[in-house]
C-alpha angles and dihedrals in degrees: 000000000000125000134001128190127172133173139187110181147144093259140035108308101194094098091049091049093049093045089052090053091050090054090053096049091098089072092068126246143172105211140019139202146173136202128189138181118230142138089298092056122241114355124186138189125186136174137182099231143039130345089246089067091050090050091053092049092047092051094045093052095042091231112183141158143146095236123045151136132218137186146190112209131211105194119249107141109030131010122281105278142128091260093054095045120106144279096066119199128212142163132055108346090344097304098169136035125204135195115194141184122192135033129298097210097192093047093120094057092044091048091055092048090051093047090050087057090053098258114150119210126217099195144037094237133115087219093068088053088057090050092051091047091055092045090052091063095051115109141139088276098040117058127193096281093054091044092053092049092051093047093048089057091055103046124081127207135039126316151156115191145164125208135189128196126211089213093052100042100170101061146062122204118207132183136187135202115156101332116083124259129174136187122221130200126202139159093275103043149297129309141196129209145154091235130029088227089073091060102043092101096054106025133067093189138027138186130205119235117223128223109288095022122139117193133194116199131186135162092281109031151015120216121189127199130187107190108327095327127090112234136194119231123199116261116221130198117238112254126209093250090060093060116086112244125215128251096256108186094345127101097215138020090239091057091047092049093050089056092045091063098097090055093042092054091046090052091049090054096042113118092000100090122059125173093341096312138099116230119230087220093075087082095048139280095293096045097104093059092046094049092048090055097044114115100167141004131230118190126193124185143136135236115335091002088057089057090052088052091053091055089048091055090061091047096047095050095042102040103023099033091224128132113249132188122193125195138172104254094228088060097039094059094057105051139069115261131213099197128177117233116258096040120150112218115213121194118193125196135145094216099029088224101086102138099215094046091048090052090051090049091051090053091050092050089057096046113087091206088071102073093190142359127225126197121206104193145145098222118072096198097046127127091246093057092048093050099046129087093221132025137198112185118207097212092212091143122226113337109203102172111089091223104074119232116145091032089060097051092045090050088055090048091051092046091055088055088055090047090055093049093051094039097057088061091056129014105346111108119211093252091050090050090051090052093051091047090051090051090053093047090054094048099093091054094045093048088051090056092050089052088060086072091068097108093050092049090049088057091046092052091066087075090059102045096088095042123108099196139027136184122214122200134192141149135220115347088352094063091078087050089056087050090052091048091052091048092052092050094051094042098058108016096038090226109144107244133172133184129218136180100257093234089062094063094100091049094071118307092079087075088071096054118109137125091287096054112080112210117207118199131192106214117183119177096251140118092287095054097101091047089052092049089055090051092051091051087062087060094047091051089060094049094255120158113239128205109188124192100199141171107254090242095055097090100237119148129191119246139155093298102030133058112194122202112193127208134172103253110146121210100271141116098269095051091105089067091055093049090053093068101063090048089054090051092048091054092045095052093044089054091046092054090048090048095229124158095271100184096040108031117192120275094006134110129200098224112035102206095164133060 
């Protein structure tokens, strides 16, 4: 992984390829490369670094061609380096070039087979093994299309790839299994990419390839096969939300996306609340029957989405009276399950392409005890949406920063809608439903008020910039918010941060507390407030420095050992969403002071399409 772009057009395609890579930078990457076909044959440039460096090198060499492929790599097999960057070449005198996302799981066995045939490898990647496998099937009788088909039958794992052939200079062959791949069509030709966003500049339409599809594109056509049969995939018009917007007055995409949260929540709620009620139809035409039959809920997710799921568990059991289990998808997919019949499986992912969550969803689709699957996702054309029975889109709009912000709060907003739909069938009285709906309706305004605290949090963050560790505490439905706050801080500022349920302090974490360990607490004005205050006294007694984000009615006061930051977060179900925002701002301003790469933090990728 991480980003694929290909182009076959009537003019030089290098600028289109490089612009596509720029649009995919938000996913995170460590190297970039490009290969084109021209009168000189197959020419390739690679660099261990940013796309900007590749652009400079491309311009300085005058590289051009009407058919080409390009890639941004996030290292999986092999360290970040020029030799491991894509495209990879293979075959006689470097006949073909390949760009690949995903994992070739049987790469070790294939590598040995290739070495036994005398093939030398130039990289440590599984992607080069794929390239050599394709090249091995090329002959006078077997062209590139046949070679790709043969190689696809031999490799195991997930992939999306594009390949060009010096001896067939007008075409690109692409294939998909697991990882996403799309085809674009514009006035000048046809294009290939791992994300429609990469093609928005050059294409007016795009189509989504399905698992098992192989596509051949040229300047004038795109032909898709699944198996031996040609198939037709639906062409879609590009919408405004699929085009990356600029930064405007903001310094970073993460900052912009934090401040977009009131609008993102409003868009997620739009058309889904009428006269104080939530309509079953927001999940699809068959949702009512599914919800009526639901006896329990299982949620699988990763990272930030997992934290959203943990909040939802509290909501589902408290407001809907329904049993809910939550599990990290990478663990869920590798254990035996004893699941009760009538369980609704919910998969949560910003991109809808998270490999572990997709694998968990596939398991659920095959288990008869899950009577239906529901995807909560931000991308309408994603694999997760296509493979689920029901869908609830979050409408957050494009999220460019690797560290998720507005996707998280819109996931929580969408999950509360699901809680209401399930709750009205069990324990949620009409007046209680009206109250929850009112809380949701007021969220955009309340988030806007929390954002007014930005300057104060920026000042507060100066006390964190020179720290190496931090401890985050919360209780109840706010414990996952503490987990999310710790994750944000470590993701973008590289300060080691961990979260604990505050009641667990005395069971181990208290040993870490001293004057050099800042302790951040999430303190809503709810029934656990006094318990939380007792926990924080344990920190004070050890000389720990406390930073408390508290509702203004909770009764905290700053002193020598405690800094209190007040916000208006009434005691209600959606308060966790409000407490998320100041923790996002704290992480952002700490990273800004430390001058880290906020939008593309080291070693991370936006869409994790491999295990």
